[in-house]
N, C-alpha and C positions, 0 to 999 in steps of 0.2 A: 373502853371509853371512846366515844366518837370524836371526830375532829370538832364538831360543834360544841360538845360538852367540854372538851379541853379548852376551847376558845372562851367559852363562858366562864370557866373556872379561872383562867388567866386574867380576864377582864375584872372579875370580882376581887382578885388578889391584887390588882393594880400592876400586874406584870406586863409591861409594855412590850418588851422583846418577845416574851412568850406569846402574847396575843397576835403580834405581827407574824410570828412563825406559824402559829396555828391557822391564821387566816390564809397564809400562803399554802399551807398543807391542804386545807379544805379546797382551795382553788386547784391545786395540783391533783387532788383526788377526784376532780371532775364535778364537785358540787356546784349547783347553780348559784350564781352571785346573789340572786334574790333570797335564796334560802339561807346563805351565809349572813346576809344583812338582817333578815327578819328573825331567824331562829337563833342566831349567834350574837351579832353586834347590838341590834336594837333591843332584843330581849334582855341582854346583860345590862344595858344602860338603864332599862326600866327598873331592874333590881337595884342597881347602884343609886338611882334616883329615889327609890323607896327607902333605902337605908339612910340616905341623906335627910329625907323628910322626917324620919324617926329619930334623927340625931345620933345615929350609929356611925355615920361617916361625916367628915367635915369638908369644906370647899377644897382644900389642897388634895385630899384623898380622892374626892369625886372627880376633880379635873384630871387627875393622873390617869 
């Protein structure tokens, strides 16, 4: 599993500490910040937003 995949997984689970750790790991591994943002953080938030719009997640879960 790549650092980006692990980051996305942690965000989708709502694992804040895991997401922070995976973000730092991706930076330490030399990934470009834009790639981490675009492929990891923003892509994950799109998935979370989609789950919210379908009623799978609720505001407290989404904000986490």
